[in-house]
Every structure is written in structure tokens, then in C-alpha cells.
MARDREN-618198 format. One record per residue (C-alpha): x, y, z. Coordinates in steps of 0.05 Angstrom, whole numbers, always signed. Each point is the difference from the previous one (the first is absolute). Example, Ala and Ser with C-alpha at 12.3 -4.5 7.8 and 13.67 -1.06 7.14 Angstrom:
> +246  -90  +156
> +27  +69  -13
***
This chain:
> +346  +510  -277
> -20  -60  -43
> -51  +13  -55
> -39  -58  +30
> -6  +33  +68
> -70  -10  +28
> -26  -29  -66
> -54  -53  +9
> +26  -61  -37
> -31  -70  -3
> +41  -63  -14
> -40  -63  -12
> +32  -64  +25
> +46  +42  +43
> +19  -58  +46
> +34  -40  -54
> +73  -2  -22
> +1  +59  -47
> -61  +33  +32
> +32  +6  +68
> +62  +31  -30
> -43  +51  -38
> -37  +16  +64
> +64  +10  +39
> +28  +46  -53
> -63  +42  -5
> -4  +7  +76
> +74  +21  +0
> -17  +52  -54
> -53  +30  +45
> -64  -28  -31
> -63  -18  +38
> +5  -72  -24
> -60  -48  -1
> +14  -74  -4
> -62  -30  -33
> +12  -74  +11
> -44  -61  +7
> +38  -24  +61
> +2  +69  +32
> +70  -9  +27
> +44  +61  +11
> +69  -1  -31
> +23  +66  +29
> -29  +66  +25
> -56  +1  -51
> -75  +1  +13
> -31  -68  -14
> -68  -7  -35
> -25  -70  -13
> -21  -8  -73
> -12  -57  -49
> +16  +30  -68
> -39  -55  -36
> -64  +20  +37
> -32  +64  -28
> -39  +13  +64
> +65  -4  +41
> +33  +49  -48
> -60  +47  +3
> +1  -1  +76
> +74  +15  +2
> -6  +60  -48
> -61  +28  +36
> +37  -7  +67
> +61  +36  -27
> -41  +57  -29
> -38  +8  +65
> +65  +0  +40
> +46  +40  -46
> -44  +31  -53
> +50  -16  -55
> +44  -54  -30
> +67  +27  -24
> +32  -64  -24
> -16  -73  -10
> +44  -61  -13
> -32  -63  -30
> +47  -51  +30
> -46  -56  +26
> +13  -68  -31
> -62  -44  +8
> +4  -69  -31
> -31  -69  +2
> +27  -59  +41
> +28  -34  -63
> +41  +62  -20
> +67  -23  -26
> -25  -62  -37
> +34  -18  -65
> -35  +27  -63
> -27  -67  -21
> -30  -11  +69
> -37  +67  +5
> -76  -8  -5
> -42  +49  -38
> -36  +18  +65
> +66  +15  +34
> +22  +44  -59
> -65  +39  +1
> +0  +7  +75
> +71  +28  +4
> -11  +50  -56
> -64  +22  +33
> +29  +4  +71
> +59  +43  -22
> -20  +40  -61
> -73  +10  +17
> +16  +22  +70
> +48  +53  -27
> -52  +22  -51
> -52  +10  +55
> +47  +35  +48
> +25  +45  -56
> -70  +19  -20
> -18  +21  +71
> +65  +33  +21
> +14  +37  -65
> -71  +30  +2
> +20  +31  +66
> +66  +25  -27
> -36  +28  -61
> -43  +42  +46
> +61  +22  +40
> +36  +19  -65
> +62  -36  +25
> +25  -68  +24
> +48  -56  -17
> -9  -75  -8
> +55  -51  -7
> -12  -71  -24
> +50  -55  +17
> +13  -40  -63
> +60  -44  -18
> +55  -13  -50
> -42  -59  -23
> -52  +50  -24
> +54  +27  -48
> +41  -59  -24
> -9  -75  -6
> +23  -49  +52
> +68  -33  +2
> -20  -68  +26
> +72  -24  +7
> +4  +37  +66
> -53  -47  +29
> +37  -64  -17
> +16  -45  +60
> -36  +45  +49
> -50  -50  +28
> -57  +17  -47
> +5  +76  +5
> -28  +35  -61
> -32  +65  -23
> -77  -6  -5
> -30  +11  -69
> -52  +48  +26
> +53  +44  +31
> +27  +23  -67
> -70  +13  -27
> -20  +39  +62
> +63  +42  +5
> +3  +14  -75
> -73  +21  +1
> +12  +44  +61
> +56  +38  -34
> -43  +19  -60
> -61  +13  +44
> +44  +50  +37
> +15  +35  -66
> -75  +2  -15
> -15  +31  +67
> +56  +51  -6
> -28  +22  -67
> -71  +4  +27
> +13  +38  +64
> +59  +44  -20
> -45  +60  -16
> -22  +0  +73
> +71  +5  +27
> -1  -73  +23
> +61  -43  -12
> +2  -77  -7
> +65  -38  -6
> +28  -70  +8
> +60  -30  +35
> +26  -66  -28
> +47  -36  +48
> +47  -55  -22
> +13  -61  +43
> -1  +15  +75
> +38  -42  +51
> -49  -40  +43
> +30  -65  +25
> -4  -33  -69
> +33  -66  -18
> +76  +10  -3
> +2  -24  -72
> -50  +53  -20
> +40  +55  +35
> +64  -23  -35
> -32  -7  -69
> -38  +66  +4
> +61  +37  +25
> +43  -27  -56
> -47  +30  -52
> -14  +69  +29
> +54  +53  -15
> +8  +20  +73
> +9  -75  +16
> -50  -3  +57
> -74  +3  +18
> -29  +66  +24
> -21  +19  +70
> -68  +27  +19
> +33  +64  +25
> +26  +12  -71
> -71  +2  -28
> -34  +46  +50
> +40  +64  -16
> -25  -2  -72
> -72  -6  +25
> +10  +58  +47
> +30  +42  -55
> -58  -12  -48
> -50  +19  +54
> +37  +64  +16
> -1  +69  -31
> +71  -14  -25
> -35  -42  -54
> -53  +53  -15
> +12  -6  -76
> +3  -76  -2
> -62  -40  -18
> -12  -63  -41
> +71  -23  +16
> +24  -69  +19
> +60  +7  +47
> +40  -65  -7
> +43  -18  +61
> +32  -66  -20
> +76  +3  +5
> +3  +4  -76
> -40  -64  -14
> -43  +31  -56
> +60  +36  -31
> +30  -63  -30
***
């Protein structure tokens, strides 16, 4: 029997590319999986709960509903990826308001969720949280992979958000460790998603495994960190990137 059997686990943004793969893996591993998504669209056999992670009242309602229904939260994955309409603009074109809004939407929402969920796990004396970060929270960008890709780039706020999230995870792990609560990160590398052919070729030429990753190659790491198999792992950043950050 899986160590996630009948565990109540929430995945924010569970209808997206990586989120849906995480959901499918957790359901396969026997978890009672909650997809907390703004669009409320099921990606598999999970239970869907509509939630806007940038709205504190929506988050409060979700958590209260879960505690009423299940009486516990065993695991939580901060995967949602809220962003402004101008996300992806070149650095020189990003307005200060856009920069502030994106940092607030992503980092502040995770702060608020963490505060509420980890308080419950503290009382339980157990629980596991996984934050989805990125290789661009670890290393700088190689902008040559974006050349001749029709304007594709990596947003400036992305590196600040993901880098901040990795160290915030370490902070939380240090703070809540004495309660038996574990907090870790997973940092994916580039994931295949119908990108411009030149981007795919240029990215693949740089990464040691010579290809982009697949969503299904990220989700097992998330499942592992949520499970009792990782019972002595906290404050860790599991990098799943085909070797990108090793060179």
C-alpha cells in the first residue's frame, strides 16, 4: 500500500500542465486529492474545489471547507501560477505596477496559504508542503535559447519569485520542523508545451539529456516528498531538470 493512501492532499492550480500531472500521480498513489483551481476543471479522478489563491477570503473558505469535510490536511502543493496579462514582456517593457502585482500575486498568496495551512499542520503535529519553484530560482538565464523564437523570453519577475520561494521554503522548514511538519521545493527545468521549434532545439542542445522534460517526470518527485518515504527530508529543493543546473 502506498504511504499516500487516503491522505488528504491539496494541489493549487491542479488543472494546469504540471498541476494535472501531479494530481494524476497522487490519485494513482491512493491520495484523496483536492484540485484547488480558479477554473474548477477536473483533470482526473480528483475532487475539485474552486479557489482563487490571490483572494484571502477564497483561501479561507477552501480551508474551512476542507477541515469541516475531512478534519485534517495531510499534504499541500503550492503549484498555482497566477500572473498579469502582460506576463512575458521584455525586461525594459515591464512596468513597476506589473512587477509589484506579479510578486504580490505569487509570493504573497503562498505566504498567506502557508500561514493558514501550516498552523493546521502544527496542531496536527505532522504534515507536508511542497512548493513548485524553478531552475531559474537557482541559476541565471541563458537568453540565447530564446533567440529567433518569435519574442519568447523568461519574465524578470519569474526569477525573483522562484528564487524567493526557494529560500522562503527553507525558512518555513526551519520554523516548523520542531512540530514534525516538512516543507520542501521541487524545481523543474524546461517542460515541453508546444513551444517554438527553435526554442525546443536550442534548449535541448544545452541540457545534458538533450531534451525538455515532461510533466509526468516532475510529479513523482512531488509525490515522494509528500510521502512518508521522505520523512527525514525538509528544507530541500529537489531539482528535476535533465542536468541543466549541473553545468
